[in-house]
C-alpha positions as CSV (number, residue, x, y, z in Angstrom):
1,M,-0.1,-0.2,-0.4
2,G,2.9,2.0,0.1
3,E,2.4,3.3,3.7
4,S,5.0,4.8,6.1
5,S,6.3,3.3,9.1
6,P,4.3,3.4,12.2
7,G,6.9,6.1,13.6
8,A,7.2,7.9,10.3
9,T,6.1,11.3,9.4
10,A,2.9,11.2,7.3
11,S,2.8,12.6,3.5
12,P,1.3,16.1,3.6
13,D,-1.3,14.1,1.2
14,V,-2.1,11.5,4.0
15,I,-5.2,12.9,6.0
16,F,-5.5,9.7,8.3
17,Q,-2.7,7.9,9.0
18,V,-4.0,4.6,11.1
19,R,-1.9,2.2,12.8
20,G,-2.5,-1.3,14.4
21,L,-6.4,-0.1,14.5
22,T,-7.9,-2.9,16.7
23,K,-11.6,-2.6,18.1
24,V,-12.6,-5.3,20.6
25,Y,-16.6,-5.1,22.3
26,E,-17.3,-7.0,25.5
27,T,-20.6,-9.1,25.4
28,R,-22.4,-11.6,27.0
29,A,-21.2,-14.2,24.9
30,G,-17.7,-13.1,25.2
31,Q,-15.1,-10.8,23.4
32,V,-15.9,-9.5,19.7
33,H,-13.1,-8.7,17.3
34,A,-14.5,-6.0,15.1
35,L,-11.1,-4.7,14.1
36,R,-7.7,-6.7,14.3
37,G,-4.7,-4.4,13.9
38,I,-5.7,-2.3,10.8
39,D,-2.7,-0.6,8.9
40,L,-4.4,2.7,6.4
41,D,-3.5,6.0,4.8
42,I,-6.1,7.4,3.6
43,L,-5.1,10.3,0.9
44,R,-6.3,14.0,1.1
45,G,-9.5,14.1,-1.6
46,E,-10.1,10.7,-2.3
47,I,-13.4,8.7,-2.6
48,L,-12.8,5.1,-0.9
49,V,-15.2,2.5,-1.4
50,L,-15.4,-0.2,1.8
51,L,-16.6,-3.4,0.9
52,G,-17.2,-6.7,2.6
53,P,-20.2,-9.0,4.7
54,S,-22.1,-8.0,7.6
55,G,-19.9,-7.6,10.7
56,S,-16.8,-7.4,8.5
57,G,-15.1,-4.0,10.3
58,K,-16.5,-1.7,7.6
59,S,-18.6,0.5,9.8
60,T,-16.2,0.3,13.0
61,L,-13.7,1.8,11.4
62,L,-15.9,4.5,9.8
63,N,-17.5,5.2,13.6
64,I,-13.9,5.1,14.8
65,L,-12.7,7.8,12.3
66,G,-15.6,9.6,12.6
67,G,-14.9,9.7,16.1
68,L,-18.1,8.6,17.3
69,D,-16.3,5.4,18.9
70,R,-12.8,4.5,20.8
71,A,-10.4,2.1,19.2
72,S,-9.4,-1.0,22.2
73,A,-5.5,-0.2,20.6
74,G,-3.4,1.3,18.0
75,A,-3.3,5.1,16.9
76,I,-5.5,7.1,14.3
77,R,-3.6,10.5,12.9
78,F,-6.0,13.0,11.8
79,E,-3.6,15.6,10.0
80,G,-1.0,14.6,12.5
81,R,-3.0,14.7,15.7
82,D,-3.6,11.8,17.3
83,L,-7.3,10.9,17.9
84,T,-6.9,8.2,19.9
85,Q,-5.7,10.4,22.8
86,A,-8.1,13.0,22.5
87,S,-10.5,14.3,25.2
88,E,-14.3,13.9,24.7
89,R,-14.5,17.8,24.4
90,G,-11.6,17.3,21.6
91,L,-13.6,14.8,19.6
92,T,-16.9,16.7,19.6
93,A,-15.0,19.7,18.5
94,Y,-13.1,17.5,16.0
95,R,-16.9,16.3,14.7
96,R,-18.3,18.9,15.1
97,S,-15.8,21.2,12.7
98,A,-14.4,18.2,10.3
99,I,-16.8,15.5,9.7
100,G,-20.5,14.9,7.7
101,F,-22.2,12.0,8.3
102,I,-24.9,10.2,6.0
103,F,-26.3,7.3,7.4
104,Q,-28.8,4.3,6.1
105,F,-31.7,5.8,7.7
106,F,-32.3,9.4,6.7
107,N,-32.9,10.9,10.6
108,L,-34.5,14.2,9.2
109,V,-36.6,16.0,11.6
110,P,-40.8,15.2,10.4
111,S,-41.8,18.8,11.4
112,L,-39.1,20.4,9.6
113,T,-38.6,21.9,6.2
114,A,-35.5,20.3,3.9
115,R,-34.2,24.0,4.5
116,E,-34.5,23.7,8.4
117,N,-33.4,20.5,8.6
118,V,-30.1,21.5,6.8
119,M,-30.0,24.8,9.4
120,L,-29.6,22.3,12.2
121,I,-26.2,22.1,11.3
122,T,-25.6,25.4,10.1
123,E,-26.5,27.0,12.7
124,V,-23.8,25.3,15.1
125,S,-21.2,25.2,12.7
126,E,-17.9,27.6,12.2
127,S,-18.3,28.8,8.6
128,P,-21.0,27.0,6.6
129,M,-22.6,27.4,3.7
130,P,-26.1,29.0,3.2
131,P,-29.0,25.8,3.1
132,E,-30.1,26.8,0.1
133,D,-26.4,26.1,-1.5
134,A,-26.4,22.7,-0.2
135,L,-29.9,21.6,-1.4
136,A,-28.6,23.2,-4.8
137,L,-25.7,21.0,-5.1
138,V,-27.7,18.0,-4.5
139,G,-30.4,19.2,-7.4
140,L,-33.3,20.3,-4.6
141,Q,-33.5,23.7,-5.1
142,D,-37.1,23.6,-5.7
143,R,-38.0,21.4,-3.1
144,M,-36.3,23.5,0.0
145,D,-39.6,24.7,1.8
146,H,-41.4,20.7,1.4
147,F,-41.5,18.3,4.4
148,P,-39.8,14.9,4.7
149,A,-43.4,13.6,4.1
150,Q,-43.6,14.9,0.7
151,L,-40.2,13.9,-0.7
152,S,-39.2,10.5,-1.7
153,G,-37.1,8.3,-0.1
154,G,-34.1,9.6,-2.6
155,Q,-35.0,13.1,-1.8
156,Q,-35.1,12.4,1.8
157,Q,-31.4,11.0,1.7
158,R,-29.9,13.9,-0.7
159,V,-31.3,16.3,2.3
160,A,-29.5,14.7,4.6
161,V,-26.3,14.7,2.2
162,A,-26.9,18.7,2.1
163,R,-27.2,18.9,5.6
164,A,-24.0,17.0,6.2
165,I,-21.8,19.0,3.5
166,A,-23.1,22.2,4.5
167,K,-20.3,22.5,7.3
168,R,-17.8,22.1,4.5
169,P,-16.4,18.8,6.3
170,K,-12.8,17.8,5.5
171,I,-14.5,14.0,5.5
172,L,-17.2,12.7,4.4
173,L,-18.0,9.7,6.1
174,C,-21.2,7.7,4.4
175,D,-22.4,4.1,5.9
176,E,-24.9,2.5,3.9
177,P,-26.1,6.0,2.3
178,T,-28.1,3.8,-0.1
179,G,-29.3,0.6,1.5
180,S,-32.6,1.7,2.3
181,L,-33.4,3.2,-1.6
182,D,-34.4,1.6,-4.7
183,S,-31.8,1.4,-8.0
184,E,-32.5,5.2,-9.4
185,S,-32.9,6.4,-6.1
186,G,-29.6,5.3,-5.1
187,V,-27.8,6.4,-8.4
188,Q,-29.0,9.9,-7.5
189,V,-28.1,9.8,-4.2
190,L,-24.7,8.5,-5.4
191,E,-24.1,10.8,-7.9
192,A,-24.8,13.8,-5.2
193,I,-22.3,12.5,-3.1
194,V,-19.4,12.2,-5.7
195,K,-20.4,16.0,-6.6
196,V,-20.5,17.6,-3.5
197,A,-17.2,15.8,-2.2
198,A,-15.8,17.3,-5.3
199,D,-17.4,21.1,-4.7
200,V,-16.0,20.5,-1.1
201,G,-13.1,19.2,-1.5
202,A,-13.8,16.2,1.2
203,T,-12.3,13.1,1.5
204,T,-15.1,10.8,1.0
205,M,-15.8,7.0,2.4
206,I,-18.5,5.0,1.3
207,V,-19.3,1.8,3.2
208,S,-21.7,-1.0,1.3
209,H,-22.7,-4.1,0.9
210,N,-23.4,-3.4,-3.0
211,T,-20.0,-4.6,-4.7
212,D,-21.1,-2.9,-7.9
213,I,-20.2,0.6,-6.8
214,A,-16.9,0.0,-6.2
215,M,-15.7,1.7,-9.6
216,I,-17.2,4.9,-8.4
217,G,-14.2,5.2,-5.7
218,D,-10.3,6.1,-6.5
219,R,-9.7,2.9,-4.1
220,V,-11.9,0.1,-3.0
221,I,-11.2,-1.3,0.6
222,R,-12.6,-5.3,1.1
223,F,-12.9,-6.2,4.7
224,R,-13.4,-9.4,6.3
225,D,-13.3,-10.8,9.9
226,G,-11.6,-7.6,11.1
227,H,-9.0,-7.5,8.5
228,I,-8.3,-5.7,5.5
229,T,-7.9,-8.4,2.9
230,E,-7.6,-6.3,-0.2
231,L,-6.9,-2.8,-1.1
232,Q,-7.3,-1.9,-5.3
233,S,-6.5,1.1,-6.9
234,N,-9.1,1.7,-9.3
235,P,-7.6,3.3,-13.2
236,S,-10.2,5.5,-13.6
237,R,-13.3,6.2,-11.6
238,M,-16.9,5.2,-12.8
239,A,-19.8,7.7,-13.0
240,P,-22.8,6.1,-10.8
241,R,-24.9,6.4,-13.7
242,E,-22.6,4.1,-15.6
243,M,-22.7,1.5,-13.1
244,R,-24.6,-1.8,-13.3
245,W,-27.1,-2.1,-10.3
């Protein structure tokens, strides 16, 4: 993978440096090893697609990178700063300033319009884009004043994309963003994610069970049983519309 050694200084092109990342959950049935010593460099501005079966470690990695969970062992450096040693306050500030999340379920507030749902993020961000601009980026400029119940599933997910990118995040983390959508809506959401990632310059990670989306990424990481089993670079990215779904 061309990674530097654990003690080396990361290249300026490396935004995340992950070394020996391990996550163990304690359950009644015993220990569950979700990640088993992951080593990975994530490059600034790239799109990464994370593939693998349920329980393989994809979402666990995403949650730790996003500051939603802590590793059991190992280290993560974000722009040279050690996230594994950050305080809870430090992680909160990191999530607020640097991370945009998109989940499988839209998590929109049903009593708020699309514009108002995006405003929830812009009101607590340091230098956000206007909600109208964020919604225009995902093609919903004519649906800003509609409530979630008046929008299709794909449109609701695009509102969630707009909400995530309105803070101008450095990192966009997408956990099964098309998992509850039909193929056409899924294509539209992936088109929105790819477009806005380029527009705001966000390093983007997309977790999916759908192997067909592999070619929309600069690189593809395959997981199994808490390990990275394959790291593949794509010679060129495929547009979501060109995929065989």
